[in-house]
Structures are given as C-alpha cells and as structure tokens.
Backbone as a ProteinNet text record, in pm:
[ID]
protein_1_A
[PRIMARY]
MKRVLRWLLLVAAVLLMAYPLGWMIAVSLRTPNGIGLRYYGEVWNAGPFDRYFLNSLVVAAVVVAGNIVFCTMAAYAFARYRIRGGKLLFFLVLSTIMLPKQVILVPLYISMQRMGLIDSYWALTLPFLVDPFNIFLIRQYLLSIPTDCEEAARIDGAGEFFILFRVVFPMLTPALAVVAIHTCLTNWNSFLFPFILTNSTSMRTLPVGLALLSQGAHSIDWGHLMAGAVISALPVVAAFLVFQRRIIGGLTTGMTK
[TERTIARY]
9732.7	9630.8	9565.4	9545.2	9486.4	9578	9709.5	9803.7	9807.6	9807.9	9808.9	9682.1	9568.6	9442	9440.2	9497.1	9502.5	9585.5	9700.8	9787.2	9719.7	9649.2	9578.5	9471.1	9398.9	9296.9	9358.8	9471.5	9539.1	9591.2	9650.3	9700.5	9585.9	9474.1	9357.8	9305.7	9303.5	9257	9350	9481.5	9578.9	9563.5	9550.3	9533.6	9405.3	9299	9171.6	9182.6	9251.4	9264.1	9367.3	9468.2	9572.3	9532.4	9427.1	9387.8	9354.4	9273.2	9245.4	9370.2	9465.4	9589.6	9669.5	9677.3	9747.9	9681.4	9547.1	9473.8	9499	9502	9526.4	9663.4	9765.1	9900.7	9908.6	9844.4	9848.1	9783.2	9668.1	9600.5	9682.9	9750.2	9830	9952.9	9998.8	10118.3	10083.5	9956.7	9916.8	9880.4	9970.5	9950	9918.7	9870.5	9844.3	9967.2	10085.8	10210	10276	10208.1	10266.7	10276.8	10367.9	10387.7	10485	10446.7	10534.9	10481.8	10556.8	10522.7	10463.9	10411.3	10360.8	10252	10156.2	10045.2	10091.8	10195.6	10246.2	10301.3	10379.6	10434	10326.5	10227.7	10121.4	10033.9	10007.8	9927.5	10000.3	10129.6	10206	10216.7	10222.6	10238	10105	9995.3	9864.8	9800.9	9797.8	9740.8	9836.7	9797.7	9886.2	9884.1	9922.2	9918.7	10014.2	10128.4	10221	10158.6	10073.2	10002.8	9901.8	9828.6	9735.6	9810	9924.9	10004.8	10050.9	10098.2	10143.6	10028.8	9911.8	9796.6	9759.3	9759	9726.7	9828.7	9956.1	10060.2	10043.7	10020.8	10005.3	9884.5	9771.3	9648.1	9662.8	9717.8	9734.2	9828.4	9939.8	10036.2	9975	9901.2	9840.3	9732.5	9648.6	9540	9594.4	9697.1	9757.8	9819.3	9894.1	9955.1	9847.8	9740.4	9633.5	9566	9540.5	9477.2	9567.9	9696.5	9789	9790.7	9792.5	9800.7	9666.1	9562.4	9434.4	9361.6	9366.8	9301.1	9370.6	9502.5	9575.1	9537.8	9525.6	9486.7	9347.1	9252.5	9117.3	9112.7	9183.5	9185	9251	9355.5	9423.3	9328.9	9249.2	9153.3	9047.2	8996.5	8895	8951.3	9077.4	9135.7	9189	9235.7	9307.6	9233.8	9140.7	9074.9	8931.3	8887.7	8748.5	8671.4	8607.9	8534.9	8387	8322.5	8179.8	8107.4	8032.6	7965	8059.3	8176.5	8275.8	8228.3	8158.4	8109.4	8005.6	7918.7	7819	7886.1	7984.8	8055.9	8129	8191.3	8260.8	8161.7	8044.2	7940.6	7896.1	7883.2	7846.1	7953.1	8079.4	8189.2	8181.1	8159.2	8150.4	8027.4	7919.6	7797.6	7816.5	7909.9	7933.3	7995.5	8055.1	8111.1	8000.8	7881.3	7770.3	7708.9	7742.7	7687.3	7762.8	7695.3	7764.9	7823.1	7940.4	8007.1	7924	7846.9	7768.1	7662.3	7623.7	7519.7	7564.7	7692.7	7742.1	7792.4	7777	7833.4	7775.1	7641.6	7578.1	7607.9	7590.3	7627.5	7774.1	7860.8	8003	8032.7	7970	7991.7	7943.7	7826.7	7774.8	7868.1	7921.2	8013.2	8141.8	8197.7	8320.5	8297.6	8180.7	8150	8135.4	8068.2	8050.2	8182.4	8275.1	8407	8503.3	8459.1	8543.8	8659.7	8639.4	8748.9	8735.3	8629.7	8611.5	8729.7	8771.5	8882.2	9013.5	9040.2	9165.5	9208.2	9333.3	9381.3	9303.5	9254.1	9176.8	9053.3	8983.1	8862.2	8893.5	9012.8	9050.5	9108.3	9145.7	9212.2	9136.5	9086.5	9029	8917.4	8819.9	8711.5	8753.9	8875.7	8916	9034.5	9063	9177	9151.5	9026.7	8991.5	8895.8	8925.1	8840.2	8798.4	8669	8625.2	8679.3	8698.4	8755.1	8896.5	8974.5	9110.5	9111.2	9016.7	9005.8	8977.2	8884.6	8850.9	8971.2	9042.9	9156	9266.9	9300.5	9407.3	9365.1	9240.2	9191.6	9201.8	9160.8	9169.4	9313.9	9404.2	9545.3	9598.7	9556.3	9601.2	9556.8	9438.5	9388.4	9474.1	9552.5	9639.1	9776.9	9803.2	9933.6	9923.9	10009.6	10007.6	10040.5	9993.9	10013.8	10136.5	10222.9	10336.8	10428.9	10463.2	10554.3	10494	10364.1	10298.6	10297.2	10268.5	10267.7	10407.4	10509.6	10646.9	10681.8	10637.8	10665.1	10593.2	10471.8	10398.9	10469	10518.6	10590.2	10714.1	10778.4	10896.6	10862.5	10732.3	10691.6	10660.3	10648.2	10618.8	10473.4	10450.4	10315.8	10245	10114.9	10034.1	10075.6	10105.7	10147.7	10283.5	10373.6	10503.3	10483.3	10396.2	10370.3	10310.8	10216.8	10150.5	10248.3	10323.7	10406.1	10544.5	10594.3	10728.4	10727.5	10619.5	10613	10516.2	10395.5	10291.6	10312.6	10347.6	10360.6	10452.6	10574.9	10662.4	10601.2	10516.7	10455.2	10337.8	10291.6	10176.8	10217.6	10345	10392.6	10314.7	10287.3	10209.7	10070.1	10000.9	9866.4	9869.5	9968.8	9977.8	10013	10085.3	10112.8	9983.3	9894.7	9764.8	9683.1	9683.6	9611.7	9664.1	9795.7	9856.1	9817.4	9829	9800.9	9650.8	9567.2	9421.7	9378.6	9430.2	9395	9449.6	9571.8	9633.6	9555.4	9518.1	9441	9306.1	9236.5	9103.8	9111.8	9210.2	9222.2	9278	9374.2	9437.4	9336.7	9245	9148	9016.6	9006	8881.6	8853.9	8732.5	8693.9	8582.7	8478.2	8358.7	8386.9	8449.8	8472.1	8568	8682.9	8767.4	8698.9	8611.7	8540.7	8441.7	8372.5	8272.2	8336.4	8443.6	8500.9	8605.6	8635	8731.6	8668.3	8716.3	8664.9	8771.6	8893.3	8998.6	9085.4	9151.2	9241.3	9357.4	9404.4	9523.2	9498.4	9371.4	9342.1	9288.4	9279	9227.8	9329.1	9278.6	9364.3	9366.2	9445.1	9462.8	9332.6	9247.5	9124.8	9037.3	9026.2	8944.9	9010	9141.7	9212.7	9205.7	9217.4	9210.4	9070.9	8968.8	8831.7	8803.2	8850.7	8827.7	8916.1	9038.3	9131.6	9089	9026.6	8997.9	8875	8795.2	8670.7	8696.7	8670	8681.3	8551	8544	8423.1	8304.7	8329.2	8218.6	8245.8	8363.7	8395.6	8507.9	8537.8	8644.5	8777.3	8879.2	9013.2	9081.8	9063.6	9111	9262.8	9335	9480.7	9537.2	9494.9	9543.9	9490	9365.7	9308.7	9384.6	9417.5	9489.4	9633.3	9696.1	9831	9830.5	9732.9	9721.9	9691.5	9609.4	9576.9	9699.2	9784.5	9906.6	9998.6	10013.7	10099.3	10046.6	9915.7	9857.5	9863.3	9868.8	9870.9	10010.5	10114.4	10250.9	10285.7	10256.8	10291.7	10221.2	10095.1	10020.1	10076.7	10108.2	10166.4	10301.5	10382.4	10513.3	10498.5	10402.4	10380.5	10336.8	10251.3	10206.8	10321.4	10407.2	10519.3	10615.6	10631	10722.5	10663.9	10532.6	10472.7	10386.3	10395.5	10301	10311	10432.1	10443.5	10381.8	10404.7	10346.5	10194.2	10145.6	10001.2	9934.6	9989.7	9933.2	9943.5	10057.9	10074.5	9976.8	9955.9	9861.9	9719	9679.9	9542.8	9517.5	9609.8	9588.8	9589.8	9676.1	9678	9551.3	9505.3	9383.6	9261.1	9257.2	9138.5	9127	9236.1	9230.5	9167.3	9139.7	9082.1	8939.2
7035.4	7140.4	7154.9	7040	7046.7	7122.6	7097.2	7164.3	7314.2	7350.1	7492.8	7561.4	7493.5	7551.1	7568.5	7470	7479.6	7599.1	7618.2	7731.7	7864.8	7870.2	7993.4	8027.3	7925.9	7949.3	7995.6	7935.5	7974.7	8117	8152.3	8288.9	8389.3	8355.3	8444.6	8462	8351.7	8359.7	8445.3	8429.2	8509.1	8657.5	8689.3	8829.7	8888.7	8808.4	8855.7	8886.1	8798.2	8818.5	8925.3	8943.7	9042.1	9183.4	9195.3	9328.6	9425.7	9386.2	9481.2	9527.7	9435.6	9474.2	9572.2	9545	9637.5	9773	9772.7	9900	9977.9	9908.8	9973.4	10039.9	9968.9	10025.2	10142.5	10128.4	10236.3	10363.8	10350.8	10468.7	10533	10450.6	10505.3	10580.7	10549.4	10615.1	10733.7	10746.7	10851.5	10978.9	11075.5	11203	11312.3	11429.8	11539.3	11582.3	11558.9	11598.1	11484.4	11370.5	11256.6	11135.5	11046.3	10924.7	10953.2	10911	10933.7	10868.5	10885.3	10824.7	10927.7	11035.6	11144.2	11096.9	11018.5	10975.1	10886.6	10807.3	10719.4	10800.5	10902.1	10986.4	11062.2	11112.7	11188.9	11099.5	10976.5	10884.4	10847.9	10819.7	10778.1	10891.2	11015.4	11129.7	11191.5	11152.3	11210.4	11129.5	11186.9	11115.7	11008.2	10936.5	10833.3	10703.1	10712.1	10592.6	10485.2	10527.4	10431.9	10361	10433.1	10372	10269.3	10300.9	10203.8	10076.8	10096.1	9982.2	9897.2	9965.1	9893.2	9817.1	9881	9812.9	9687.3	9697.9	9580.7	9469.7	9505.7	9405.2	9335.3	9413.3	9355.7	9264.9	9312.1	9233.9	9105.4	9116.6	8998.2	8897	8944.6	8853.8	8780.1	8851.6	8789.1	8689.3	8726.8	8638.5	8514	8531.1	8415.6	8320.7	8374.8	8290.8	8219	8288.9	8226.2	8113.9	8134.5	8029.8	7908.7	7931.9	7819.6	7733.5	7797	7722.5	7660.7	7741.9	7693.9	7603.7	7636.3	7551.1	7416.4	7417.4	7290.3	7203.2	7263.7	7187.2	7127.6	7207.1	7156.5	7048.8	7072.1	6974.7	6843.8	6853.1	6732.5	6649.9	6718.1	6646.7	6576.8	6645	6585.1	6469.4	6479.4	6378.3	6256.4	6274.6	6166.4	6105.3	6177.4	6127.3	6086.1	5980.7	5936.3	6003.6	6113.4	6192.1	6157.8	6141	6114.7	6236.3	6213.1	6322.3	6403.9	6349	6422.7	6456.6	6362.7	6388.7	6501.5	6499.8	6605.9	6740.4	6740.5	6864	6916.5	6826.4	6868.4	6921.1	6859.2	6909.2	7049.6	7074.7	7207.9	7310.6	7269.1	7359.2	7392.6	7290.5	7313.9	7397	7380.2	7454.5	7604.7	7646	7789.6	7853	7770.7	7825.2	7882.9	7825.1	7870.6	8001.3	8042.3	8166.4	8286.4	8384.5	8507	8578.4	8634	8702	8819	8880.9	8996.9	8960.8	8831.3	8789.2	8809.2	8789	8797.5	8937.1	9032.7	9165.6	9234.5	9236.2	9305.3	9235.6	9101.5	9036.6	9054.3	9050.8	9069.1	9208.6	9308.2	9445.9	9463	9406.5	9417.6	9349.4	9232.2	9159.9	9238.4	9291.9	9369.8	9496.2	9555.9	9678.6	9648.4	9539.2	9503.6	9468.9	9413.7	9381.1	9499.3	9611.5	9730	9717.1	9641.4	9615	9692.2	9771.6	9848.1	9943	9958.2	10046.8	10002.7	9873.4	9818.7	9701.5	9658.7	9541.8	9416.1	9410.1	9293.8	9275.9	9385.1	9376.9	9333.7	9369.3	9337.3	9197.2	9133.3	9003.2	8891.4	8917.4	8811.1	8732.8	8797.8	8719	8636.5	8655.6	8592.8	8497.1	8457.2	8369.7	8225.6	8190.5	8055	8067.2	7992.8	7993	7848.6	7820.5	7681.9	7622.2	7704.5	7651.5	7600.3	7671.1	7627.6	7497.5	7482	7355.6	7241.1	7263	7160.3	7125.7	7227.4	7204.4	7126.1	7163.9	7094.6	6952	6933.8	6798.6	6708.3	6758.1	6677.1	6640.6	6733.6	6705	6602.5	6615	6520	6377.5	6363.2	6230	6161.3	6239.7	6181	6144.6	6174.4	6147.5	6023.1	5922.4	5803.9	5840.6	5759	5786.4	5716.1	5660.8	5583.3	5666.5	5786.5	5871.3	5909.8	5935.9	5972.4	5854.5	5735	5616.8	5587.9	5607.2	5586.2	5685.2	5809	5909.6	5874.7	5821.5	5781.9	5666	5572.2	5459.1	5507.4	5613.1	5669.4	5756.2	5772.2	5847.7	5993.4	6035.2	6175.1	6206.8	6330	6375.3	6423.9	6447.8	6486.2	6621.2	6717.2	6847.6	6838.7	6756.6	6736.5	6672.9	6574.5	6508.4	6606.3	6688.1	6781.9	6885.1	6948.5	7061.6	7021.4	6904.5	6864.9	6756.4	6680	6570.2	6603.6	6647	6669.4	6801.5	6908.4	7040.3	7040.7	6982.6	6984.7	6916.1	6815.5	6745.5	6823.3	6925	7003.5	7129.3	7142.8	7267	7309.2	7220	7264.3	7313.5	7242.7	7284.9	7415.2	7430.5	7553.3	7672.7	7649.7	7758.2	7806	7711.9	7748.7	7826.2	7778.3	7847.2	7989	8002.8	8134.3	8232.6	8190.9	8284.3	8311.9	8212.3	8233	8329.5	8307.1	8393.9	8533.6	8542.6	8673.8	8752.9	8688	8756.5	8804.6	8715.1	8750.1	8866.6	8861.4	8964.2	9093.2	9082.3	9201.6	9285.1	9219.3	9289.9	9320.1	9283.3	9303.3	9452.3	9492.3	9633.2	9651.5	9569.4	9593.2	9585.3	9474.9	9458.3	9563	9590.8	9699.3	9834.9	9858	9986.3	10000.8	9891.3	9896.7	9892.8	9816.2	9791.9	9894.5	9992.2	10095.9	10233.8	10326.4	10463	10566.4	10543.2	10643	10617.8	10723.4	10712.7	10620	10618.6	10539.7	10390	10344.4	10201.5	10152.8	10239.9	10196.4	10111.4	10019.5	9937.1	9993	9932.6	9985	9997.8	9895.6	9911.7	10026.7	10043.5	10152.5	10286.6	10294.5	10418.8	10458.5	10359.2	10388.4	10435.5	10371.9	10411	10554.2	10592.6	10728.7	10829.5	10786.4	10877.3	10910.2	10815.2	10832.2	10917.3	10945.1	11018.3	11168.2	11223	11366.6	11436	11563.8	11639.4	11593.1	11564.3	11528.2	11400.1	11344	11225.6	11147.1	11030.9	10945.2	10984.8	10999.2	11031.6	10901	10864.4	10734.3	10722.1	10826.5	10818.5	10781.7	10854.2	10824.4	10690.7	10659.2	10531.9	10414.2	10419.1	10309.8	10301.2	10414.7	10412.3	10345.1	10379.8	10314.3	10166.6	10129.7	9988.9	9909	9968.3	9899.4	9878.4	9981.9	9969.7	9861	9858.5	9759.6	9618	9605	9472.1	9411.5	9493.2	9442.3	9333.4	9349.5	9241.9	9110.7	9117.7	8995.7	8925.4	9002.5	8944.2	8880.8	8949.7	8895.3	8765.6	8761	8639.2	8523.8	8552.5	8445.2	8393.4	8483	8440.2	8352.8	8380.7	8302.4	8164.6	8159.2	8034.8	7964.9	8004.4	7951.2	7799.2	7743.3	7597.5	7523.7	7575.9	7512.8	7526.5	7640	7662	7562.9	7551.7	7459	7315.5	7278.9	7143.8	7111.7	7209.2	7187.8	7174	7257.4	7249.5	7119.3	7077.3	6955.1	6831.6	6831.3	6717	6710.7	6825.8	6826.9	6786.7	6817.6	6787.4	6639.9	6563.7	6421.8	6336.3	6396.6	6319.3	6365.1
6926.6	6928.4	7066.6	7134.1	7267.3	7363.2	7352.5	7442	7412.6	7284.9	7247.4	7296	7278.7	7324	7475.5	7545.6	7691.3	7735.1	7670.5	7705.1	7672.2	7560.4	7524.6	7627.5	7673.7	7775	7906.6	7943.9	8068.1	8059.5	7944.9	7927.6	7932.8	7868.7	7871.8	8014.5	8091.4	8230.5	8314.2	8294.1	8369.1	8337.3	8208	8168.5	8226.4	8225	8279.2	8427.9	8503.3	8647.3	8681	8592.7	8620.1	8579.7	8498.9	8451.6	8565	8665.8	8774.7	8847.4	8869	8935.1	8849.8	8719.6	8630.9	8624.9	8622.7	8621.4	8749.7	8862.9	8991.3	8993.7	8946	8943.6	8846.5	8729.8	8630.5	8683.9	8749.8	8804.5	8914.3	8996.8	9106.5	9056.6	8935.6	8880.3	8790.6	8750.2	8657.6	8734.9	8732.1	8800.5	8698.4	8741.6	8646.7	8568.8	8625	8559.1	8482.1	8471	8401.1	8492.6	8458.6	8535.9	8650.4	8772.4	8886.4	9011.9	9120.5	9249.5	9346.5	9292.4	9376.7	9472.7	9422.7	9506.4	9622.1	9597.8	9703	9820.7	9788.8	9894.3	9969.4	9895.8	9959	10046.9	10001.5	10082.1	10211	10199.7	10317.6	10420	10372.1	10462.6	10505.1	10440.4	10472.6	10585	10704.1	10817.2	10866.8	10969	11028	10947.6	10819.2	10736.5	10789.8	10844.7	10903.3	11023.2	11096.9	11210.7	11162	11055.2	10997.5	10956.9	10893.1	10846.8	10965.3	11071.2	11191	11255.7	11266.2	11325.5	11246.9	11114.4	11032.6	11051.6	11061	11083	11216.9	11322.4	11456.2	11462.5	11411.6	11416.3	11334.3	11214.7	11129.9	11194	11252.4	11314.8	11433.6	11517.9	11635.9	11594.8	11499.7	11457.3	11387.5	11305.8	11238.5	11341.4	11436.5	11540.5	11621.7	11657.2	11733.5	11657.7	11529.1	11449.1	11432.3	11414.8	11400	11526.1	11641.9	11768	11804.3	11815.1	11866.8	11767.4	11638.6	11539.2	11528.1	11542.3	11539.7	11658.2	11775.5	11894.3	11877.5	11827	11807.1	11699.2	11588.7	11480	11523.4	11605.6	11654.4	11741.4	11823.1	11907.3	11821.6	11719.2	11632.7	11550.4	11510	11421.5	11495.4	11618.2	11686.2	11805.3	11865.7	11985.5	11956.1	12022.9	12013	12126.6	12093.8	12192.2	12182.2	12296.8	12296	12237.4	12133.1	12063.8	11977.4	11946.3	11869.2	11728.3	11664.8	11529.1	11527.7	11626.9	11635.8	11662.5	11750.4	11781.7	11658.8	11582.6	11460.9	11357.6	11349	11258.1	11297.7	11427.4	11474	11439.2	11450.2	11412.3	11264	11180.6	11036.4	10999.4	11074.6	11041.4	11058.3	11143.8	11161.1	11037	10949	10825.1	10737.2	10746.4	10662.8	10711.6	10833.4	10886.8	10831.2	10773.3	10731.8	10853.6	10837.4	10947.9	11000.2	10911.2	10953.2	11056.1	11060.9	11154.5	11299.2	11325.6	11463.6	11498.1	11408	11429.7	11552.8	11562.9	11675.6	11808.3	11820.4	11946.7	11982.7	11880.2	11906.3	11958.9	11898.6	11944.2	12088.3	12121.8	12257.9	12357.2	12319.3	12407.5	12429.9	12322.3	12335.1	12418.5	12401.3	12477.2	12626.1	12659.5	12800.1	12867.5	12792	12847.4	12842.8	12784.7	12778.4	12681	12575	12480.7	12349.4	12336.2	12212.7	12193.4	12066.9	12030.3	12093.8	12084.8	12136.6	12048.5	12065.8	11991.4	12029.9	12152.4	12194.9	12107.5	12079.3	11996.7	11853.9	11805.6	11667.9	11652.9	11763.4	11754.5	11824.4	11944.3	12027.3	11958.2	11889.8	11828.4	11707.1	11658.6	11532	11549	11673.4	11697.9	11655.3	11628.3	11583.2	11465.2	11358.6	11239.8	11210	11196.4	11173.1	11043.7	10940.5	10816.1	10839.1	10919.9	10949.4	11028.4	11120.9	11194.7	11098.2	11007.1	10907.6	10820.7	10773.4	10684.1	10754.2	10876.4	10949.2	10983.7	11021.3	11052.2	10930.2	10813.8	10692.8	10660.9	10683.4	10657.7	10758.4	10883.1	10985.3	10953.7	10895.5	10861.9	10756.3	10680.8	10578.2	10632	10759.8	10820.4	10908.5	10888.4	10975.6	11119.7	11212.4	11354.4	11411.8	11327	11375.7	11464.3	11419.4	11496.5	11630.6	11632.1	11757.2	11854.5	11803.9	11890	11944.3	11861.3	11908	12018.6	12003.2	12106.3	12236.4	12227.6	12348.7	12419.4	12341.3	12400.9	12475.1	12422.2	12487.8	12607.3	12637.1	12754.7	12730.5	12604.7	12575.3	12607	12655.8	12685.9	12560.4	12574.5	12458.4	12400.5	12486.5	12435.4	12366.2	12419.1	12353.7	12216.1	12209.2	12081.4	11981.2	12028.6	11938.2	11883.8	11972.8	11930.4	11880	11915.6	11871.9	11766.3	11756.9	11659.4	11546	11580.8	11480.5	11407.3	11480.7	11420	11298.6	11306.1	11187.4	11066.1	11087.6	10975.6	10916.7	10987.6	10942	10866.3	10833.4	10772.6	10648.2	10551.5	10433.6	10470.2	10558.7	10597.3	10675.2	10761.7	10840.5	10753	10644.1	10549.9	10484.9	10452.9	10396	10498.6	10622.5	10729.5	10747.3	10745.4	10767	10656.9	10531.4	10422.3	10412.2	10435.7	10432.7	10543.6	10663.9	10777	10757.3	10707.6	10685.6	10581.1	10471.7	10367.1	10419.3	10489.6	10540.9	10638.5	10727.6	10830.6	10774.8	10684.3	10627.8	10548.6	10479.9	10395.6	10467.1	10593.5	10666.2	10686	10654.2	10670.6	10774.4	10766	10846.3	10996.5	11040.1	11184	11241.3	11178.3	11231.8	11229.8	11131.4	11124.2	11239.4	11273.9	11379.8	11518.5	11534.4	11667	11708.3	11623.8	11659.5	11643.8	11724.7	11720.7	11688.8	11733.6	11721.7	11599.1	11554.2	11438.5	11467.1	11590.2	11624.1	11618.8	11616.5	11615.8	11481.7	11383.4	11253.7	11180.5	11097.8	11014.2	10872.6	10786.3	10650.8	10571.1	10562.8	10484.3	10532.5	10664.3	10718.3	10687.9	10709.3	10681.8	10535.7	10446.7	10303.5	10263.4	10317.4	10283.3	10326.4	10443.7	10492	10420.4	10383.1	10317.3	10175.7	10107	9964.6	9937.2	10038.9	10017.1	10005.8	9887.2	9867.8	9901.5	9872.1	9904.8	9821.4	9691.6	9603.2	9522.7	9531.5	9452.2	9519.1	9463.3	9515.1	9452.2	9533.4	9484.9	9442.9	9315.9	9269.2	9272.7	9243	9242.4	9377.8	9481.9	9616.3	9667.8	9633.4	9676.7	9617.4	9488.5	9424.7	9474.8	9504.2	9560.1	9697	9778.5	9908.8	9897	9798.4	9777.7	9735.3	9651	9610	9729.6	9813.2	9931.4	10024.7	10045.6	10136.9	10079.6	9947.6	9886.2	9882.2	9892.2	9878	9979.9	10111.1	10204.8	10175.1	10132.9	10103.4	9980.4	9877.3	9756.1	9787.3	9868	9905	9983.4	10076.1	10154.3	10065.1	9968.3	9878.8	9793	9742.3	9659.5	9738.3	9867.6	9951.3	9981.2	10008.4	10055.6	9950.4	9823.4	9725.3	9708.8	9712.9	9697.4	9814.6	9935.5	10053.9	10052.7	10005.3	10000.5	9905.6	9785.5	9685.9	9734.8	9794.2	9846.5	9958.3	10048.5	10157.7	10110.3	10013.3	9961.4	9888.7	9803.3	9726	9816.3	9919	10009.7	10091	10140.4	10219.8	10142.8	10012.7	9934.5	9896.7	9916.4	9880.3	9987.8	10104.8	10214.3	10242.4
[MASK]
+++++++++++++++++++++++++++++++++++++++++++++++++++++++++++++++++++++++++++++++++++++++++++++++++++++++++++++++++++++++++++++++++++++++++++++++++++++++++++++++++++++++++++++++++++++++++++++++++++++++++++++++++++++++++++++++++++++++++++++++++++++++++++++++++

C-alpha cells in the first residue's frame, strides 16, 4: 500500500506540473478553423523571430561557456588553495546570491552605457559570465574528488593550468552539466536585463521579442504567444533530456558535501 500510495502521489505531482505545458501546447494548436500549426508559421514569419532565436542562442552559448571556464577557475582556487582571507572571500561570493538581480540593474546599465556597450552582445553576455551559485556548486563537487591525480600530475612537472584543464575538467563533467543547464535556463528565459540593455529589434532575445509580439491593441494574443513559447522552450527541453542523468548526478553529489 505504501508503494501504491507513493506512485499515486508521484503521478499526481507529474500531472500537476505538466498541466501548464499541456495547456500551452493546446492553446498554440487551437485556431479559429480547428486544430493546426497556423500560429507557429505566423509567429516565425512575423517580425525577425529567427533573429530573436539566433540572439538567444548566441547569448546563451557565450554565457554558458564563460561560466564553465571562469567559475571552474574560481571554484578550483577556493577548493584547492589556502588563500589568506579565502574563507571571507568565499563568504562574500556566496552573499551575492542573496542579492536580487534587480538591485544591480541601474548600476549595471550606467556601467554599460559609459563603456558604450548598450544594445550589443557585450551588454547581454559580459555581466553574466560568472555566477556565484555556479562557483559554489563546482567547489562543493571538487571537495568530493581526491587530489591524488592532481598531485601525480604535479610530480610529473605539469603546470597548474594543465592540471586544471586536462586533469580536473574531465572529472567535473557531472557538475559542469548542472552548471550548463542552470545557466542556459536562467539566461534563455531572462527578460528584464535584455529588455533594458537593448534598444533595437536586431538585438532582442526571444523573451523580449515574444512579449512585444503578443501584445494586441486591446488584449493579449494567446494563440501566437503560446506558439512562440513552445518554440522557445524546445531547445531547453531537448538540452535537459540529453543531460538529465548528468544533471541529477551532479546535484546529488554536490549536496552530499
């Protein structure tokens, strides 16, 4: 009975969480003439939707790559080196997680404007190349890995960068998969910062383009909005299906330390 009850609760939870996705797909397929893909074609051809998609891909790819490299370097330093004031510095890094992102919006905009980076890929990527949560996650995972391989590489004369990128990186694959999907999701769905930091149509990302596209004269065009949302969600869903085992493995390993 306990096992049956557990399965019933899990099925109920899955149905509850899957309902919004099913509703979104149903609305996107329901046209005045019946069920069809009309809204998908109209959304893709209405405005530079392909440009929005490309911008989101470029920004997500650059930010994910930056977080994998720079967060790993910072986490490796915190996990492996005895730095004077290292604990305090790590505490300061973690304390930034508690700050709402909106708090830094105005200073960030002023900084980007003074550097002449507004309405460019630099404004959409540069401030987000390092995430404190990713540093914490990679550091926790590193603490669960013995240092034997690194010490052997040092004895053989390998430098620190060689050890980091050729010895440590392959062992961090589960944690880096979590970093990649977390960063990709956060960046792919970001609306506020791309909306504030861009001015032209050619630099908008998918969330901004969808928000502007869905607004009718007096109401929200739910059919086109849901069709665009389904299109924008497909890459993220595909990435999760590919990396789901690595993501779960990385999260569970990191939480044990």
